[in-house]
C-alpha positions in Angstrom: 76.3 141.1 85.2 79.8 141.5 86.2 78.8 143.6 89.7 77.0 140.6 90.8 79.6 138.0 90.5 82.0 140.1 92.4 79.7 141.1 95.4 79.0 137.2 95.5 83.0 136.8 95.6 83.2 139.5 98.6 80.4 137.8 100.6 81.7 134.3 100.0 78.5 133.0 98.9 79.3 131.1 95.7 75.4 130.5 94.9 72.7 132.8 94.3 70.1 133.2 97.5 67.4 131.1 95.5 69.7 128.2 95.2 71.3 128.2 98.8 70.0 125.6 100.9 69.0 127.9 103.6 67.0 130.2 101.2 63.5 130.5 102.6 60.6 128.5 100.9 57.6 130.0 99.5 54.3 129.6 101.1 53.0 127.1 98.8 55.8 124.7 99.3 55.6 124.9 103.1 52.2 124.3 103.4 52.2 121.2 101.5 55.0 119.9 103.5 53.6 120.8 106.8 50.0 119.2 106.2 49.4 116.7 108.7 48.1 113.5 108.1 44.9 112.2 109.5 46.2 109.1 111.3 43.0 107.5 111.1 42.3 107.9 107.4 45.7 106.3 106.7 45.5 103.4 109.1 42.1 102.4 107.4 43.8 102.4 104.0 46.7 100.3 105.4 44.1 97.9 106.9 42.3 97.6 103.7 45.1 96.5 101.4 46.7 93.4 102.5 50.5 93.2 102.7 51.8 90.9 100.3 53.4 87.7 101.7 57.1 87.5 102.1 59.1 84.6 100.3 60.0 83.0 103.4 56.5 83.2 105.0 55.5 81.5 101.4 58.2 78.9 101.8 57.2 77.8 105.5 53.8 77.6 104.2 54.8 75.2 101.5 57.1 73.2 103.9 54.1 72.8 106.6 52.1 70.7 104.2 51.8 67.3 104.9 53.6 66.7 101.6 56.0 69.2 102.0 58.0 70.7 99.2 60.7 69.8 96.8 64.0 72.0 96.0 62.5 72.6 92.6 59.3 73.7 94.1 60.7 75.9 96.5 62.9 77.5 93.9 60.3 77.9 91.4 58.1 79.7 94.4 61.0 82.4 95.3 63.2 82.4 92.0 66.0 81.9 94.6 68.9 79.4 93.2 69.4 76.0 94.7 72.0 76.9 97.1 70.0 80.0 98.2 67.2 77.7 99.2 69.1 75.1 101.0 70.9 78.1 102.9 67.6 79.3 104.0 66.2 75.7 105.3 69.4 75.5 107.1 70.2 78.7 108.7 66.8 80.4 109.3 64.2 77.0 109.4 66.7 74.9 111.7 68.9 77.3 113.7 67.0 80.8 113.7 63.6 79.4 114.0 64.5 76.0 115.7 61.6 74.2 113.5 61.9 70.4 113.2 62.7 70.0 109.2 62.7 66.7 107.9 64.0 65.6 104.5 63.1 62.4 102.9 64.1 60.8 99.4 61.4 59.1 97.6 62.1 58.1 93.5 65.4 60.2 93.5 63.3 63.3 94.7 64.2 65.0 98.0 60.9 66.5 100.1 61.4 69.2 102.8 58.8 69.3 105.5 58.3 70.8 108.9 57.0 68.5 111.4 53.8 69.8 113.2 54.6 70.2 116.9 52.6 67.5 118.2 54.2 65.0 115.7 57.6 66.2 116.7 57.3 65.9 120.5 55.6 62.0 120.0 58.7 61.5 117.7 61.3 62.7 120.1 59.9 60.6 123.0 
């Protein structure tokens, strides 16, 4: 046992060959990683499973409803805190997406909604 450790020290190798990063892989290990996937097969699998809607997409859908959405509804939908929802409305909806976001207060409850394009154009003219 003492001779193998002396050999490693002399050659400058600290690990045995089987544990070094440059060690050769076995035939079984390389054949698994070298397999090419069938692109047609993986595309059909991706198409069959619909991607889940993002939180921002869900929020935009709620805001585009005729009645709009309240802050509490948007918080329940996303799981975000109130300041995060307001930041999304201000930063993303108004500034980045440049959508006409309106807020109205009814019975001490603020409702946010995105006006459809044709209504927003008529209101501005």
